[in-house]
C-alpha positions as CSV (number, residue, x, y, z in Angstrom):
1,X,74.8,191.2,-8.1
2,X,74.2,191.7,-4.7
3,X,70.8,190.7,-3.1
4,X,69.0,193.8,-2.0
5,X,65.8,192.1,-0.7
6,X,63.6,189.4,-1.2
7,X,60.3,189.7,-3.2
8,X,57.4,187.5,-2.7
9,X,55.7,187.3,-6.0
10,X,52.0,186.7,-5.9
11,X,50.8,185.5,-9.1
12,X,47.7,186.6,-11.1
13,X,44.7,184.9,-13.0
14,X,41.6,186.5,-11.7
15,X,42.0,184.3,-8.0
16,X,40.9,181.2,-10.1
17,X,43.8,180.2,-12.1
18,X,47.3,180.8,-12.4
19,X,48.6,183.3,-14.9
20,X,52.0,182.9,-16.4
21,X,54.1,185.6,-15.3
22,X,56.4,185.0,-12.5
23,X,57.9,187.9,-11.2
24,X,61.7,186.5,-12.3
25,X,62.0,189.4,-14.6
26,X,63.0,191.7,-11.4
27,X,65.6,189.4,-10.0
28,X,67.8,191.6,-12.3
29,X,67.5,194.5,-9.9
30,X,68.7,192.6,-6.9
31,X,65.7,190.8,-5.8
32,X,65.7,187.3,-4.9
33,X,62.1,186.1,-6.2
34,X,60.0,183.8,-4.4
35,X,56.7,182.3,-5.5
36,X,53.6,182.2,-3.5
37,X,50.7,180.2,-4.1
38,X,46.9,180.1,-2.8
39,X,43.9,178.7,-3.0
40,X,41.6,179.6,-5.8
41,X,38.1,180.9,-5.3
42,X,36.3,177.7,-6.5
43,X,38.5,176.2,-3.5
44,X,38.0,178.5,-1.1
45,X,36.3,182.0,-0.7
46,X,38.1,185.3,0.7
47,X,39.9,186.0,2.9
48,X,41.5,182.5,2.6
49,X,43.5,183.6,0.0
50,X,45.1,186.4,2.1
51,X,45.5,183.8,4.8
52,X,47.7,181.8,2.3
53,X,49.5,184.4,1.2
54,X,50.5,185.2,4.9
55,X,52.0,181.9,5.3
56,X,54.0,182.3,2.3
57,X,55.4,185.6,3.2
58,X,56.3,183.9,6.6
59,X,58.4,181.4,5.0
60,X,59.9,184.0,2.6
61,X,60.9,185.7,5.5
62,X,62.6,183.5,7.7
63,X,64.4,182.2,4.9
64,X,65.2,185.9,4.1
65,X,68.5,186.1,5.8
66,X,67.7,189.4,7.5
67,X,67.1,190.7,3.9
68,X,63.9,193.1,3.7
69,X,60.7,191.7,2.4
70,X,58.8,193.5,-0.5
71,X,55.5,191.8,-1.7
72,X,54.1,192.2,-5.1
73,X,51.8,190.6,-7.9
74,X,50.2,191.2,-11.1
75,X,46.7,191.6,-11.7
76,X,44.7,189.5,-8.9
77,X,48.2,188.5,-7.4
78,X,48.6,192.7,-7.9
79,X,45.4,193.2,-5.3
80,X,46.9,190.2,-2.8
81,X,50.1,192.0,-2.6
82,X,48.5,195.1,-1.8
83,X,46.2,193.3,0.9
84,X,49.3,191.7,2.0
85,X,51.4,194.6,2.0
86,X,48.7,197.3,3.7
87,X,47.9,195.1,6.0
88,X,51.1,193.4,7.1
89,X,52.1,189.8,7.4
90,X,51.6,189.9,11.2
91,X,51.1,194.1,12.0
92,X,50.9,196.8,9.7
93,X,54.1,198.0,8.5
94,X,56.3,194.8,8.5
95,X,56.4,194.7,4.8
96,X,59.1,196.8,3.1
97,X,57.3,198.0,0.1
98,X,54.4,196.5,-2.7
99,X,54.9,196.3,-6.2
100,X,51.3,195.9,-8.0
101,X,51.0,195.6,-11.8
102,X,47.5,196.1,-12.6
103,X,45.7,195.0,-9.9
104,X,41.9,195.3,-9.4
105,X,41.3,196.9,-6.1
106,X,37.9,198.0,-6.1
107,X,35.6,195.4,-6.4
108,X,32.4,197.8,-6.6
109,X,33.8,199.8,-9.8
110,X,30.7,199.9,-12.3
111,X,33.2,200.1,-15.1
112,X,35.3,197.1,-14.3
113,X,32.0,195.3,-13.9
114,X,30.4,196.8,-17.2
115,X,33.0,195.1,-19.4
116,X,32.9,191.3,-17.9
117,X,31.0,189.5,-19.7
118,X,27.2,188.2,-17.9
119,X,28.0,185.8,-15.4
120,X,31.6,186.0,-15.4
121,X,33.0,188.2,-13.0
122,X,36.3,187.0,-10.9
123,X,35.0,189.1,-7.6
124,X,31.7,187.1,-7.2
125,X,33.9,184.1,-7.6
126,X,36.1,185.5,-5.0
127,X,33.6,186.3,-2.6
128,X,30.9,183.8,-3.3
129,X,28.2,186.5,-4.1
130,X,28.1,189.3,-6.0
131,X,29.7,192.4,-4.4
132,X,27.6,195.1,-2.6
133,X,28.4,198.3,-0.8
134,X,28.1,197.6,2.7
135,X,29.0,193.9,2.3
136,X,31.5,193.0,5.1
137,X,33.3,190.6,2.7
138,X,33.0,193.5,-0.2
139,X,34.6,195.9,2.4
140,X,37.4,193.8,3.4
141,X,38.2,193.0,-0.1
142,X,38.5,196.7,-1.1
143,X,42.0,197.6,-0.9
144,X,41.4,201.0,0.2
145,X,40.0,200.3,3.3
146,X,43.0,198.9,4.5
147,X,45.3,202.5,4.4
148,X,47.3,204.0,6.6
149,X,50.3,201.7,7.5
150,X,52.8,204.0,5.5
151,X,54.2,201.2,3.6
152,X,55.3,202.3,-0.1
153,X,53.6,201.4,-2.8
154,X,54.3,200.9,-6.4
155,X,51.5,200.8,-9.0
156,X,51.9,199.9,-12.6
157,X,48.8,200.5,-15.1
158,X,48.3,200.1,-18.6
159,X,45.9,203.1,-20.1
160,X,44.4,200.3,-22.3
161,X,43.9,197.9,-19.9
162,X,40.3,196.0,-20.7
163,X,40.5,193.5,-17.8
164,X,41.2,196.5,-14.8
165,X,40.5,200.1,-15.7
166,X,43.4,202.3,-15.4
167,X,41.3,204.7,-13.3
168,X,41.2,202.1,-10.5
169,X,45.1,202.6,-9.7
170,X,44.9,206.2,-10.3
171,X,42.5,207.0,-7.7
172,X,44.2,204.6,-5.1
173,X,46.8,206.3,-5.5
174,X,45.7,209.6,-4.4
175,X,44.1,207.9,-1.4
176,X,47.4,206.2,-0.7
177,X,49.3,209.5,-0.6
178,X,46.5,211.2,1.5
179,X,46.7,208.5,3.8
180,X,50.6,209.0,4.0
181,X,51.8,206.1,2.2
182,X,55.0,207.2,-0.5
183,X,53.5,205.8,-3.6
184,X,54.9,205.6,-6.7
185,X,52.3,205.5,-10.1
186,X,53.4,204.4,-13.4
187,X,51.0,205.0,-16.2
188,X,52.0,203.7,-19.4
189,X,51.2,202.6,-23.0
190,X,49.5,199.1,-23.4
191,X,46.9,196.9,-22.0
192,X,47.1,194.1,-19.3
193,X,49.5,191.7,-18.8
194,X,52.6,193.6,-19.8
195,X,56.2,192.5,-20.1
196,X,57.7,193.4,-16.8
197,X,61.2,193.4,-18.7
198,X,60.2,196.0,-21.3
199,X,62.5,199.2,-20.4
200,X,59.7,201.8,-18.8
201,X,58.2,199.5,-16.7
202,X,62.0,197.8,-15.3
203,X,62.8,201.6,-15.2
204,X,60.0,202.3,-12.8
205,X,60.7,199.3,-10.2
206,X,64.1,200.5,-10.4
207,X,63.2,203.9,-9.3
208,X,60.7,202.4,-6.5
209,X,63.6,200.1,-5.2
210,X,66.2,202.6,-5.0
211,X,63.8,205.3,-2.8
212,X,62.5,202.4,-0.5
213,X,65.6,200.1,0.1
214,X,69.0,200.6,1.3
215,X,72.0,200.7,-1.7
216,X,73.6,197.9,-2.8
217,X,77.0,197.0,-2.0
218,X,79.2,198.7,-3.8
219,X,76.9,201.7,-5.0
């Protein structure tokens, strides 16, 4: 299959471990999947993680041979993919699209915080303090504060996700559309960490890619 783009995949794990998903299930859609690494929250506080994936994106872009650069990730990695894609590697708009799977996007969401055990809040670990309204780090880590570059976004979410409430990507999709971002939202059955090769998830990704990438040779 002809390669259509390079996908920088950013793993999940609550910003404090490495989840198993590596994004390779998306390679069959014509993507060259390159994995990014970043410092965990016990090693460095936000925005060190964004700095790290920007370095990885520059390396992936340099090796892309002129192919478009996409960024994607699951869970905490999906949040980082959104931050990277919406804000840009070096400037807003220099990423071809974002694929974000069950990504936490709002550190102040009371429903998400209610579901966590006391003392077990990944956002607190990431920021180094509990998220609070008006706190500069909290504002900066909130995805919806970085809209307007026009980068296309795919959001995929399980309705029964206990780790990331489905209302988060639904609300973000509305804000993305209002800010002028071509936005695809696939809200489906299941919980957290779904199989990217599942037919409906694969179809959602394929439709998104067809909307943002040049047609593959021979199509």
